Steps between C-alpha positions, in 0.01 A plus 500: 500500500242344722449694829478328837155466642589748773605747243186446302277554801700810591450643150138436489282813578159643411554788268148608416144414580186570289170349395481238232214555255289184568353364816606533866861529415796751531806546290829429687860550386805320645855417396697181427869519427464882430216467246151647575223237497133583463222295663137508607403424855128353511314546818159367613203743405420532886862589587519770766809706567692369785414130416798257497429223248662169401672568166600297191744565223351376174719424194401365157596289206817555294507811279193659674434831675303588811178584319464135369446199742678671796229765511222246467633300801590792702153636454350153602710507823394853581138388470586233755653744755860514408734783374659379182794646299540449133801671345712523183836336514815683382498537131117437477194720470521824686808418697863624417780274413689367202507276309134496432267199470780284655374167667778461753402300804771634735418870418138431549553325830705805623201717412262290704742518796498875460117491476476318826738735680291802368157348568592410858543885574169621370245640743214263385711196554555262800861429425480176702233353247647521157475233240594435131283381219676389186320421174654284226867587437534737786426221752855401491610855561251542776631185666872623455400841638322340806814303589685826507256761621419464873190708458322233302344245735273285280476408124231410254567381138231505230565312179872491583735445205789338691756339263848352522745381234297184419174693461670768298615239253158354469316840458762662264573222257793299647854576592614625157211750477562624839871545427403689194270738689757553769751594220248741362467654839874532565539663151236753589654568830844569339339715253336699757817546703687604181248734330229577760244351256242261637393202270137453517266224385131518469363356825163365393296478187203299370631526136882533513671157568823681585347643822637356825144417603321389178111488528511545891141616555548727796768702345338541169146596628425882506392633834608176673881466469564716203443818677659855430731475809654173366797526242481198266872437502745239625859601563706216339761539780239336734568155369797399702383623838159354439600159359769437764280587788413199734191599689411138604792472738408834675255314730793399714582857588163581664551309829177500704322772290136400427414457127182465303487399141197524268545335166350268237632201302365684196721803568881549432769264629302338788786248550719775607251611764447147629883462546531842665211409728663173603822689603331730736581438861249741680130508520359455144177471307389464148183526300476353145209626293354308214567592140628861575745628231794717585327797357186420681682566817588853373152643443208253494253575778430152635868376527625850618228511767580140616873583517449819685275329747769241581779747516292731725425209728873393517612853590219533757633187665866575477535890537365515844 
């Protein structure tokens, strides 16, 4: 059962602190709906104890873990003077929670709300200057969380995958195909409820056409997306919550929150981003880069650098 936001905030607490292995970062642990979530808090190299920094929660593409594009952007923001939190959602990476590898927008939104509540209490953070950066699929979750979490004051979205029913039908082969995938998801969910067994599919492959993401370069490249921390599985029970999620309409929930979008017509579902942007009522800006693929925004130096520069400038202007 979904907890109220107040209950979520009350249950969120720091459980442990440590030092992450790479860069100027520290390991943090907090809770969401009773499960222990693991994250890395990135800090500028010149951070001095007692400083209070503007902070950003960074979340990545669907099926990913904190060491992938969230870590890249968190590090980029730390280089630009921010504290940045990348964490594993419930059921992913080093975090607790079952079922595993489940792409559930509502559950992930709750985790971002919990992360915001946690981050605002940390000694390195100016709790009045906290923003959210969503990349790809988690852009919708970040928007939804920002509408619920009072700690989040400003938003940036990079290569946002924002779909509604019409776009889902276009991307996933039409209404009949979508209905079939939803049925597959419901069957997997019922099976899990009955037996406790999770039905997994291969998430990505360059050779196996049955993979959910066939020949998706980032996910199939060693030391880029295909890293040891990432489990190459997709929980089939994800299909219904993912395919029935309407992220485009969430723009109406943000009120006057400032929003910046960085995207490319050559990346994924640009039409969804255009319609989402049109629905925003508060201060908004957009940067459209030429010929950048969705995967380019995840790890290629030039587009990541340009996106990070724009995101940093946006937060500098809006997290005062």
